Every structure is written in structure tokens, then in C-alpha cells.
DRENVO-905996 format. One record per residue (C-alpha): residue number from 1; x, y, z. Coordinates in nm, 4 decimals, always signed. Each point is the difference from the previous one (the first is absolute). Layout:
BEGIN
+------+----------+----------+----------+
: resi :     east :    north :       up :
+------+----------+----------+----------+
:  NUM :        X :        Y :        Z :
...
+------+----------+----------+----------+
END
This chain:
BEGIN
+------+----------+----------+----------+
: resi :     east :    north :       up :
+------+----------+----------+----------+
:    1 :  +2.3280 :  +1.2128 :  -0.8405 :
:    2 :  -0.0718 :  -0.3551 :  +0.0891 :
:    3 :  +0.1910 :  -0.2731 :  +0.1757 :
:    4 :  -0.0592 :  -0.3791 :  +0.0000 :
:    5 :  -0.3022 :  +0.0229 :  -0.2404 :
:    6 :  -0.1388 :  -0.2751 :  -0.2324 :
:    7 :  +0.0300 :  +0.0516 :  -0.3758 :
:    8 :  -0.0719 :  -0.1761 :  -0.3285 :
:    9 :  -0.0120 :  +0.0646 :  -0.3757 :
:   10 :  -0.3336 :  -0.0047 :  -0.2015 :
:   11 :  -0.0366 :  +0.0169 :  -0.3714 :
:   12 :  -0.3096 :  +0.0021 :  -0.2340 :
:   13 :  -0.1704 :  +0.1402 :  -0.3018 :
:   14 :  -0.2782 :  +0.2517 :  +0.0388 :
:   15 :  -0.3351 :  -0.0133 :  -0.1870 :
:   16 :  +0.1536 :  +0.2608 :  -0.2269 :
:   17 :  +0.2855 :  -0.2394 :  -0.0886 :
:   18 :  +0.2676 :  +0.1979 :  +0.1855 :
:   19 :  +0.2675 :  -0.2118 :  +0.1794 :
:   20 :  +0.0178 :  +0.1123 :  +0.3708 :
:   21 :  +0.2469 :  -0.1016 :  +0.2615 :
:   22 :  +0.0107 :  +0.0908 :  +0.3741 :
:   23 :  +0.2087 :  -0.0441 :  +0.3084 :
:   24 :  -0.2328 :  -0.0554 :  +0.2938 :
:   25 :  +0.1090 :  +0.0871 :  +0.3526 :
:   26 :  -0.2099 :  -0.0804 :  +0.3106 :
:   27 :  +0.0656 :  +0.0626 :  +0.3745 :
:   28 :  +0.3214 :  +0.0517 :  +0.1661 :
:   29 :  +0.1210 :  +0.2623 :  +0.2391 :
:   30 :  -0.0121 :  +0.3806 :  -0.0543 :
:   31 :  +0.1452 :  -0.0101 :  +0.2892 :
:   32 :  -0.3047 :  -0.1580 :  +0.1655 :
:   33 :  -0.1488 :  -0.3120 :  -0.1663 :
:   34 :  -0.2891 :  +0.0639 :  -0.2511 :
:   35 :  -0.2094 :  -0.1666 :  -0.2508 :
:   36 :  +0.0153 :  +0.2432 :  -0.2896 :
:   37 :  +0.0037 :  -0.1272 :  -0.3509 :
:   38 :  +0.1664 :  +0.1853 :  -0.2986 :
:   39 :  +0.0496 :  -0.0823 :  -0.3722 :
:   40 :  +0.2872 :  +0.1436 :  -0.2021 :
:   41 :  -0.0909 :  +0.0039 :  -0.3670 :
:   42 :  +0.3259 :  -0.1103 :  -0.1755 :
:   43 :  -0.1565 :  -0.0456 :  -0.3481 :
:   44 :  +0.1755 :  +0.2960 :  -0.1635 :
:   45 :  +0.3572 :  +0.0896 :  +0.0906 :
:   46 :  +0.0178 :  +0.3579 :  +0.0962 :
:   47 :  -0.3742 :  +0.0166 :  +0.0805 :
:   48 :  -0.0053 :  -0.2077 :  +0.3227 :
:   49 :  -0.2849 :  +0.1046 :  +0.2305 :
:   50 :  -0.1241 :  -0.1027 :  +0.3470 :
:   51 :  -0.3610 :  -0.0832 :  +0.0902 :
:   52 :  -0.1273 :  -0.0458 :  +0.3545 :
:   53 :  -0.2328 :  -0.3010 :  -0.0111 :
:   54 :  -0.3344 :  +0.0030 :  +0.1814 :
:   55 :  -0.0432 :  -0.3234 :  +0.1814 :
:   56 :  -0.3052 :  -0.1821 :  +0.1293 :
:   57 :  +0.0267 :  -0.2686 :  +0.2764 :
:   58 :  +0.3548 :  +0.1272 :  +0.0459 :
:   59 :  +0.2425 :  -0.2471 :  +0.1892 :
:   60 :  +0.1164 :  +0.1121 :  +0.3457 :
:   61 :  +0.3065 :  +0.2193 :  +0.0286 :
:   62 :  +0.3365 :  -0.1731 :  -0.0208 :
:   63 :  +0.3526 :  +0.0088 :  -0.1270 :
:   64 :  +0.2965 :  -0.2529 :  -0.0249 :
:   65 :  -0.1682 :  -0.0879 :  -0.3353 :
:   66 :  +0.2958 :  +0.0070 :  -0.2380 :
:   67 :  -0.0925 :  -0.3221 :  -0.1991 :
:   68 :  -0.3560 :  -0.0548 :  +0.1361 :
:   69 :  -0.1774 :  +0.1124 :  -0.3239 :
:   70 :  -0.0370 :  -0.1709 :  -0.3502 :
:   71 :  -0.2064 :  +0.0523 :  -0.3043 :
:   72 :  -0.1659 :  -0.2532 :  -0.2238 :
:   73 :  -0.1357 :  +0.1073 :  -0.3408 :
:   74 :  -0.3740 :  -0.1001 :  -0.0325 :
:   75 :  -0.0906 :  +0.1703 :  -0.3311 :
:   76 :  +0.1446 :  +0.2384 :  -0.2426 :
:   77 :  -0.0902 :  +0.2857 :  +0.2273 :
:   78 :  -0.0108 :  -0.1366 :  +0.3498 :
:   79 :  +0.2359 :  -0.1597 :  +0.2505 :
:   80 :  -0.0742 :  -0.1441 :  +0.3359 :
:   81 :  +0.2342 :  +0.1341 :  +0.2649 :
:   82 :  +0.0617 :  -0.2303 :  +0.3145 :
:   83 :  +0.1251 :  +0.1244 :  +0.3275 :
:   84 :  +0.1099 :  -0.2307 :  +0.2861 :
:   85 :  +0.0837 :  +0.0758 :  +0.3690 :
:   86 :  +0.2260 :  +0.2770 :  +0.1276 :
:   87 :  +0.0382 :  +0.1845 :  +0.3177 :
:   88 :  -0.2277 :  +0.2735 :  +0.1392 :
:   89 :  -0.1040 :  -0.0119 :  +0.3662 :
:   90 :  +0.0945 :  -0.3648 :  -0.0276 :
:   91 :  +0.1154 :  -0.2469 :  -0.2671 :
:   92 :  -0.2848 :  -0.1417 :  -0.2170 :
:   93 :  -0.0470 :  -0.2830 :  -0.2353 :
:   94 :  -0.3059 :  +0.1151 :  -0.1903 :
:   95 :  -0.0121 :  -0.0272 :  -0.3904 :
:   96 :  -0.1950 :  +0.2609 :  -0.1840 :
:   97 :  -0.0631 :  +0.0682 :  -0.3664 :
:   98 :  -0.1050 :  +0.2986 :  -0.2117 :
:   99 :  -0.0504 :  +0.0284 :  -0.3807 :
:  100 :  +0.1848 :  +0.2835 :  -0.1622 :
:  101 :  -0.1547 :  +0.1330 :  -0.3254 :
:  102 :  +0.2158 :  +0.2036 :  -0.2297 :
:  103 :  -0.3191 :  +0.1711 :  -0.1323 :
:  104 :  -0.0758 :  +0.1321 :  +0.3511 :
:  105 :  +0.3320 :  +0.0018 :  +0.1842 :
:  106 :  -0.1246 :  +0.2317 :  +0.2860 :
:  107 :  -0.2257 :  -0.2399 :  +0.1964 :
:  108 :  +0.0063 :  -0.3622 :  +0.1215 :
:  109 :  -0.1900 :  -0.2241 :  +0.2486 :
:  110 :  +0.1860 :  -0.2481 :  +0.2147 :
:  111 :  -0.1342 :  -0.3496 :  +0.0750 :
:  112 :  +0.1221 :  -0.2133 :  +0.2956 :
:  113 :  +0.0930 :  -0.3444 :  -0.1210 :
:  114 :  +0.1336 :  -0.1293 :  +0.3302 :
:  115 :  -0.0660 :  +0.2028 :  +0.3221 :
:  116 :  +0.2762 :  +0.0589 :  +0.2488 :
:  117 :  +0.0374 :  -0.3079 :  +0.2152 :
:  118 :  -0.1887 :  -0.2327 :  -0.2459 :
:  119 :  +0.0661 :  -0.3650 :  +0.0723 :
:  120 :  +0.2300 :  -0.1722 :  -0.2519 :
:  121 :  +0.1831 :  +0.3315 :  -0.0976 :
:  122 :  +0.3663 :  +0.0829 :  +0.0396 :
:  123 :  +0.0934 :  +0.1496 :  +0.3372 :
:  124 :  -0.0224 :  +0.3823 :  +0.0351 :
:  125 :  +0.3197 :  +0.1653 :  -0.1219 :
:  126 :  +0.1645 :  +0.3070 :  -0.1334 :
:  127 :  +0.2731 :  +0.0284 :  -0.2646 :
:  128 :  -0.1082 :  -0.3056 :  -0.1944 :
:  129 :  +0.0575 :  -0.0914 :  -0.3642 :
:  130 :  -0.2948 :  -0.0679 :  -0.2290 :
:  131 :  -0.0117 :  -0.0739 :  -0.3758 :
:  132 :  -0.2769 :  -0.0789 :  -0.2420 :
:  133 :  +0.0826 :  -0.3319 :  -0.1830 :
:  134 :  -0.2137 :  +0.0004 :  -0.3201 :
:  135 :  +0.0661 :  -0.3512 :  -0.1265 :
:  136 :  -0.1989 :  -0.1367 :  +0.2996 :
:  137 :  -0.2048 :  +0.3093 :  +0.0827 :
:  138 :  +0.1215 :  +0.0281 :  +0.3511 :
:  139 :  +0.1702 :  +0.2349 :  +0.2362 :
:  140 :  +0.3345 :  -0.1206 :  +0.1740 :
:  141 :  +0.0699 :  +0.1479 :  +0.3365 :
:  142 :  +0.3203 :  -0.0502 :  +0.2058 :
:  143 :  +0.2233 :  +0.1474 :  +0.2700 :
:  144 :  -0.0897 :  +0.3014 :  +0.2235 :
:  145 :  +0.0211 :  +0.0826 :  +0.3641 :
:  146 :  -0.2681 :  -0.0914 :  +0.2556 :
:  147 :  +0.1258 :  +0.2257 :  +0.2876 :
:  148 :  +0.2171 :  -0.2754 :  +0.1508 :
:  149 :  +0.1466 :  -0.2095 :  -0.2952 :
:  150 :  +0.1215 :  +0.0525 :  -0.3601 :
:  151 :  -0.1989 :  -0.2492 :  -0.2136 :
:  152 :  +0.0768 :  -0.2181 :  -0.2903 :
:  153 :  -0.3149 :  -0.2027 :  -0.0386 :
:  154 :  -0.1608 :  -0.0037 :  -0.3588 :
:  155 :  -0.3776 :  +0.0251 :  -0.0624 :
:  156 :  -0.2083 :  +0.0074 :  -0.3095 :
:  157 :  -0.3431 :  +0.1593 :  -0.0506 :
:  158 :  -0.2111 :  -0.1689 :  -0.2703 :
:  159 :  -0.1793 :  +0.2939 :  -0.1688 :
:  160 :  -0.2616 :  -0.2251 :  -0.1607 :
:  161 :  -0.0447 :  -0.2198 :  +0.3201 :
:  162 :  +0.0257 :  +0.2895 :  +0.2492 :
:  163 :  +0.2139 :  -0.1986 :  +0.2425 :
:  164 :  +0.3442 :  +0.0219 :  +0.1520 :
:  165 :  +0.2230 :  -0.3196 :  +0.0098 :
:  166 :  +0.3340 :  -0.0156 :  +0.1720 :
:  167 :  +0.2702 :  -0.1379 :  -0.2364 :
:  168 :  +0.2904 :  -0.2258 :  +0.0922 :
:  169 :  +0.2726 :  +0.0827 :  -0.2559 :
:  170 :  +0.2900 :  -0.2537 :  -0.0241 :
:  171 :  +0.3600 :  +0.1304 :  +0.0106 :
:  172 :  +0.1639 :  +0.2276 :  +0.2488 :
:  173 :  -0.2303 :  +0.2935 :  +0.0861 :
:  174 :  +0.1462 :  +0.3522 :  +0.0495 :
:  175 :  +0.0211 :  +0.1201 :  +0.3502 :
:  176 :  -0.2958 :  +0.1922 :  +0.1232 :
:  177 :  +0.0053 :  +0.3742 :  -0.0866 :
:  178 :  -0.2097 :  +0.3146 :  -0.0235 :
:  179 :  -0.0099 :  +0.2638 :  -0.2668 :
:  180 :  +0.1865 :  -0.1960 :  -0.2662 :
:  181 :  -0.0818 :  +0.0487 :  -0.3674 :
:  182 :  -0.1939 :  -0.2077 :  -0.2490 :
:  183 :  -0.0683 :  +0.0175 :  -0.3651 :
+------+----------+----------+----------+
END
């Protein structure tokens, strides 16, 4: 059982031309916070199967990650999975990435793109919202809780540029919130 874990959906085609689809789950509480990663193969209805993923350079233990993870397809058989922030021993604002390969779904290696506390990053937070916006090859991050306030600031991470930029959207912003949903 897990509570407040990160999740995303990954799809690809194996070298044997088989279409594969996975639900990826990372971290959460069981009841203590952890940094486990699991993949549920959902390719064939009635034959779903879990795999525990071996991780290298595993991010620190954390939860409150409900919408902190997204996937970006990078080839027919691979997707980059991004994980931002969360709450373990303290709230964090690191951004990490791994590449998930449907030909070898049992092992990944994480790479830190922005270390916790890196200048120019969104503040540390839990319960944020993050999406991958493909038309501009960027991550969009908003909302969350920093331990004192509910946030409504909006940030983009340029995947090609490797930088965060705070955005200033027009219109009336929603009130700050934590653990909201995004799609």
C-alpha cells in the first residue's frame, strides 16, 4: 500500500515490435516515506504484472508527490520521466530525470538536473502540480505547500535550455493549494 506517491504513464514499442504500456509509481508512504519505484505492465488486459525497478542514483525518500512526476516520450521505446520536489525530512525543490526503456523496464538511472536549493528554481514544496507541455518542450509547475503557505506561483522548466523561469500569467490566478489534480 502507498499513500501520496508520484505516478505517470509510459508507452512504447519494444525492439520486437510489441506495444507496451506501464503505470509507474515512485515514493510515497507505506506508512513511512520511501523511494521505491514500481512499474505495472498494463499492455494486455487481464495480464497486468508488477515489476520492482532497480534504481541507480535514487532520489531521497519523500512523499506528498501526487502530481510531481511526468513522462516525455523520447523515442519509440523510451520516455524520460521527470520528478520535482516533495517532502521527506524536509520539502525539496530538486528536479531529477530518468529514462525508462520498455525493452528493459526493470532498471533505471536517475540524473539530477537541478539540485535541491539551486538558485533560480521554484521554492521547495510538496503537493505541487506539474505537466509536460510538448508544443514548447517544457515542464510547467504550479501550486503546492512550502510548510507555511499554499502557493499559486507558476514556473516553466525549459528541457532544451535546462533552466527554470517564473511565469507571470494574466487573468485571475486560482488561490494557492496543495494536492490538487492536473492533466
